[in-house]
Residue, then its C-alpha position, 0 to 999 in steps of 0.5 A: m871799761e874797768k880791769k878786773f885783777a885775779m884777787y886772793k883774800g881781797y887784794p888784787l894779783v897780777r903777775k908780769g914774767n916771773q914778777i907778781y904784784y900783790g896789793n892795790m897799788s893805790d895803798e902805801y904799801v905792796c908785795m912783790i914777789s919774785i920767782l927766782s927758780t922753778k920745778k917741772v912737777k908732772d906737766l906743770e912748772v911749779a914755782d920753788n924759790l920765791k923772794v917775798m918783799l914788801a915795798l913802799t908804793s910811793e917811794r921810786d927809789a928802789a933801794s929805799m923803797i924794800v921795807r922787809n923781805t923773806d924767802r920762800n919755797n912756794l907760792y902758797d907760803a909766799l902769798e901768805v906772808s904777803y897777806n899777813w904784811l899788807n894786813k899788819t901795815k893797815 
């Protein structure tokens, strides 16, 4: 049975706790988005401080796997940066 993942602009999107993985793990690069803090908007917790990292999937050493990183203040901007990075690495 094949698992179905949420998709955003053609790439899988997986969340585990405060970590979001965006991209195909079988590709050379994947983006990792860390939710550093959230704020309450009405009855919903919304991410308002995120660290976006482009990482090599082949590296096992955490220090050498991160290729680029940036900070964003909402999930939409974090996903857009991630999408652009993944498309530039193809």
